[in-house]
N, C-alpha and C positions, 0 to 999 in steps of 0.2 A: 477553959484553956488553952493559954495561947497557942497555936499553930509550930509545928518546929522540931527538930530532933531537941534530945534534951541534954546532949554535949554540947558546948561549945555557946560562947556567947549568942546573942540573938540581938537581932536591930529591928525596932517593930518601928513604924510610923509616928509613935509616941514618946519617944528616947531618942539617944542620941543619933537612931535610921531615920529621922523626923527625915532629911533631905538625901533617901538611899534614889527615889527617881532622877532625882536631878544629877546625883552621884553618878550614878549607871550610865545615863544617856550622855554626860558629857566626857564622860572618861572613857565610854569600851565602844560607846556609837559615831561619834565626833558630829558635826556638822551635820543637821537633816538635810541638806542637800546633796550632798558626799551619798545617799543612801535613795538617790532618788523616789523623796517617798512624798505623794500628795499628803494635806492637811485631813485629817478627819478618823473617828474613832476606831473603824472598820480595818486602818493600816498605819495607825498611829503602835509604836514599840515598846506594849504596854503592860509585854511579858515576857519571860524567859526559861528556858531551856536551862535551871542550874547542873546539870549535868551534864550537855553541852556546850554552853557556855553561849549559846547565842539568845537575842533578843527577836522576840517575833509580835505579831500581831494577834488580834483577839480570834480571828478565824481559822489563821496557822496553830494558834494554841490549843483547840479543838482535835485537831488532828498527830500533836507530837502525845494530849492526853491517851491517845489511842495505842500508844507504842510504849507503856512506861517502864517495859527493860531496857528501852533505848534512852526513853526523855521523859525527864520528870519536869512540871514546869509550875511557875509561881508568877503571882500577879508583881509585878514593879513596886504597887502603888500601894497596894492593901495587904498583902501577907508579910510576916515576919520573916526576917533576913538572919540568918546565921552571919556570922563574922567570916567564917570559912568560905561559904559558899559565896558572898562580896569578892573575895580574895580571888577563887576561882576564876568569878567573872571577869574580873581585871587582867588576868593572864592569858581568858579567852576572846572572846569578842568574835563581833559576825565575821570580820575579813578572815582572822586567823582559820575560822571554823572553813570557810570559803576555799583556802589554800589547803585547809588539811582533807575535807570530803570533797570537792569538785575538783579534784587535779588532773583527772582524765575523763571529762565529758565529752560526748563525742559531739563532733562541730554539728550534725545533721539532729542530735536529742532534741527536744520542744521543752524550753524552759518556762514554766508557766506564769502565768501575769494573776493578780489578786483579781483580777475579771471574768478570767476560767473556771471551767464549771471544777465541782469539789472533788472527781474525780484524778482529773488531771495533776491539781496540786497535792495530792493526799500520795499519789503513785511516784512524786518527784520528789515529797520528803521521804517518805521508804524506802525508794531507790536511794537515795543519799545518805542515812542515816541508819538505817535499818539493812538493807540488804548491802552496803557500801559498793554499791556500782560503779562509783565514780574513782573510787582508791585499786579497783580489782578490776582490770580491763577485762578480764576471762567471763566475767559474769552478764558481761553485756551479749554473750553469744545469740540469746534468743532475739533479737531485733541487730546486730550487725554480721548476722554469718551470712547476707546474702540470699538465703533461701528459707521460705517459712512456710509450713502447712499444718493447716488444723479447721476446727469446726466453729463458725458463726451460725447466729441465728438469723438469720434472713428475712425482712416483710416481704412477703407474697406480693405479685404485683396487681393481681384479680381479687385476692380474698384477703387479703390486709393481714392475712396472719403469718406470725413467726416459724419458720422451718429451719431445723439444721442443715449447714449445707456445707460441703467442702469447698475449703479453700485456699493456692499454692500462690505463693508469690517468690518469683523465681528472677531477681536482680540482673542475671546473665543472660534471661530473652524480655529483662525488660517488660514483665507483663504482672497482672493479677490475676490471676482465675478462679471461677468459681464452677464447680459440680452440680447438678442436680440428684444427681444417685451416687453412692458411695461407691460403685462398682462402675461409674458411666467414664467409659474412652475419651470420649470428647468433651472437652469443656461449654459448658451454658454460653457465657461471656468472658470473652480476652480484653480486657483493661487495661491499655498501652501505658506503662509507669508515666511516659512520655507529657501525655493529658490525663494525667490523674491526681486529683484533689481529695482530701478527706478532713473536716472539720466535726468534731464534737456536737450534738443537737441531742444532749438528751430531753429536754423538755418536748424539741418536736418530736421524738421516736416516743416517749413513753417509757425509758427505760434511764437511770441515771448513769448507764455505760454506754450510751447509744452513739454509735458514728454514722457519721451519712460520709458514702464517696459517692466523689463526685466526678466522670468522664467522659469523654467524646464517642460517640456512633454515630456515624453516618453523617456525620459534622453536626448533630444533635448531642445538645447537652441532655444524658443519662444522670439517674442519684438510682443508688441501690442503698438502703439502711441494714445496719447489723448492731448488733452486741453482743457478748460474751458474760456470765453470771460471773465470771470473775476479773476484779476490776486490773490487775498486774496484766492477765494474758492479754486485754484489751489494748492496753497502753504500749504494752509491748509489739501488738499489731502496728499499732499508729506509727509508732516510732519506727516500725521494720517499715514500714511504707517511704516513712522519709529517708530513713537510708539508703531507699532504691532510687528514690527519686536524688537522694545526693550523688550516689553515683552515676546517674543517667548525665546531668549537669556535668560532672567531673569529665566524664567522654566528649560529651558535647562542646564544652566552651572552655578546655583544659587551661586558659590561661587567667580564670576570675578566680578572685577567693575565695576562701571557705566562706566566709560573711556573704560574699555576692553567690552564693551555690544554697543558700541554709534560707540568708534572709528574703522578706515577701516582696521587695521594691527594686525594681532596675528601673535608673534613668536612661527613656528613652528621649529620640528627635522625630518631631512628626511634624506634618505638612497635610493641608487640604485641599483636596482637587475636588474639589464642590461638593459632592457629597462622599468621595474616600479618601477617608481617613490611612496616611500610610505611615508607619511610623521604621527608623532606622537605629543601629548601633552607633551607627554613626552618620553626620550630614552631609558628608561625601562620598557613604555609599553608592555604587551604583544601582544596589536591587534593597527593593523593602525587605524589612523583617515580615511583615502582614503588612493588613491592611483591615479597615471595619467601612462598612456600609454604615451611613446613616442617614436612614430615611424619616421622613414626616410622622406629624404625631398620628394623623388616620391610620399608615399602617401599621400602628402599635408600639412608637418609638417615642421617648419622653427623656428629659435630661430633669437631674434632682441636686439640689446643693448637697453635698456630704457625701458624706459614706453610713452603709448601716453599721448599726451600732456593734452588730457581733466582730467587725473587720477586725484583723489582729493582724499586725507589724507593719500598721504605717508607720512612713517616720515624718515626712509632712501634713502639715495640721488641714491645709485648704484642700480638701475631697470634692470631687465630683462623680457622681453616677449616673452613667449611661444605661437605658436600659430598652434593649432591642426584643422581639418576638423570642428571640433564640436563648439569650443570657443577658446577663449584666456585666459590665466593661467598669471597675472602679479605676480612678485616677486620684493624681494627686498632686498640688500646684503646692510651689517654696513659700510663693507669696499672696497677700490677698488680693492683691489688682490683677496678679498673673492668672487667678482664680476667675475675678469677673469676667476680665477678656474671654479668655476660653468659654467660660457658660453663657456668654452675649452670642458667641460665633456659634455656638451647639445647639443656641434654641433660635437663631436665624435657620437656620438648615432646617430646623425642627416642625419649625411655624410655616415652612414654604410648601404648598402642595406638591408631589408628587407628578415630573410628566411621564405618560406611556414609557419613553426609550429609558428612564431611567427604575422602571423596574426592572430591568436586564441587568443594570448594576447591583442591584439586593440579590438577585438570583447566582450572583457570580460569574456574569456570563459578560461582562463588560462591564467600559466605566460610564459612560452617559453622563449626563450632566450638560452644562450651557457650554461648557469648553473655557470657561473663566481664567484669569492669572493663576498660578499656583504663588498660595500663601508661604513665606518664609521661614524656616523652621523657628520654632522656640521649643525649648529646653524643657520636658516636665517630667516627670516620676510615671513611670508605664510600670503598674501594679501587676506585676505576675505571682499570683499570692501562689504558693505549693500546694496548701492543704483548702483552700478555696477555689472558687469556679476563678480561671483568669481573666484577666482583666486589661483595659487600654486606653489609650486618650486622643483625643482631635478637635481642631480647630474649623471656623471658619463659617460662614452662611453661602450667601451669594457667589461666591467666587468674588466680590469686590475687597471684605475686608482681609487686611495683612499685619502680622503684629510687626512688630515695631522695630522687634530688635532680635540680632543672633543672641545665643547664649552658651556657653560651653563647658562644661567639668565632669568629674569621675561619676563614677555611678553616688547615689546615696541609699543604699539600703537600709531598711526598715529594720528598726531592735526590735525582737517580738517579744522580748521580757522585758521592755523600758519602762513603760507608763503602769501607773495604779498597780505597781508593787510593794507589798509590804517587808521588812527586813531580812524576812524569812528565804524573800525568792531572791533568785538571781537578778 
């Protein structure tokens, strides 16, 4: 018996609905380029929710099937369609659904891509269609109130066991705290939002809701690993952290746009003085925003072509990873030639053995080096991940290498939901 409702004409692939998939795609999806869809079976919109009026990929169709009270799914190519269902799809479509269900998405809320973990994608779909969080802002209180308190399972540093710990996020204080005992008056750790990042790492932590939180303590990068059995609870914590970070950046950089506050990339100006990489918001700034010391290979410094596969939010495709004994710095260049120039400069520094006086610079006690000429400014993307370890870039080898040009331009923040997403995702 053919699938479908008994009432109303049914359109199957063997009759007048033979061209249904073509009709749906051309009439309601528009050009594939406008969807930012990469080719491939996992992201092609071969499925549809005929109760919501949206086209979705195979991966998202499984999530939609888990909320049948809201979304009912059919294959565009394999299932029989009723004429009324086709007409409903014609009257809706993905753009109309976005307008209806995403009208009030907070600027800090993370919009997942097809490469993100199952938890993020599922909770995004449930928040949008099931809980209607982005049409009724009062439902966003769990992550937008500026304060959150609750218990998470935290991995112990010594025994590796996960123990229940109380966490308190305070936007006003700009900190995330956790307590070893429920009745403890003093926190075990205070993590400043200014230096805090978070990313879901289910495979690494061994739980589908596993979150890695990275922060600075005594100028060293520390990690804690947490999870919650309730997926919504864990994603609410994640977005509450993003909201607190967004609030901090609004206060610290009042002139920046919402996109600059929430996305992963900042464009910065860099100069290399021997082993000291300094970065500036503007090339005429009197003082650097910060600097990175680049040591030698023998001291544990390495330069790699490209960015880690899990990197989120990068807008420029030509990446560089600088590995230091304490942390990694992720950089992105606009052009391949610019990347090669920076890679060559970094490599010269890393390949050159360090002099005794340069170890003082490594410890942050001074400049050191040969006192050679300073390199001119070159614009590259400074990768300041909100939910990954912070990153930066620098060039030059022995002080004789000089970038050949000045460039100036606006900030080019990366779009966290741009690459590799299906029709369902933003």
